[in-house]
C-alpha positions, 0 to 999 in steps of 0.5 A: 628438398624444395618440395619439402620446403614448399610443402612446409610453407603451404602448411604454414600458410594453411595454419596461419589462415586457420588461425586467422579464421579461428580468431575471427570466429572467436572475435565474432562470438565475443561480439555476439556475447557482448551484444547479448550481455548489453541487451540483458543489462538494458532489460534489467535496467528497465525492469529495475526502473519499473519495479522502483516506480511500482514500489513507489506507487504502492507506498503512496497508496498505502500511505493514502489508505492508512490516512483514510483509515485514521480519519475513519477511526477519528470520525467513528470515535466522534460519532460514538461520543456524540451518540453516548452524549445524546443517550445521557441527555435523553436519560437526564430528560427522562429523570426530569420528566419522572421527577416532575410527574412525581412532584405533580402527583405529590402536589395533587395529593397535597391539594386534594388532602387540603381540600379535604380539610377545608371542606368543613 
């Protein structure tokens, strides 16, 4: 009977130490998993911050490009209007020159015809 009690106590000690070892293993695993989770969280945070920074930079560049495009369109529009105005002024000058040529020609023929009538 004492052998059985001693054997039973030995089994209980073995089971207890086995449970303690099992709990230690599980605690170690939980600690390891927690560490991995914290590391992944830190990586996600860093990547998120990088993404936000890059997104802000991209938005700033997009805004700058839009401003440059708007300014270029305004400049091209002004230059186009200046060229059109210059062409209209040139055409007006051509008409004036033509009108003066016609007037000079008419005056020359009138003078010639007047000379012809005075040459009596």
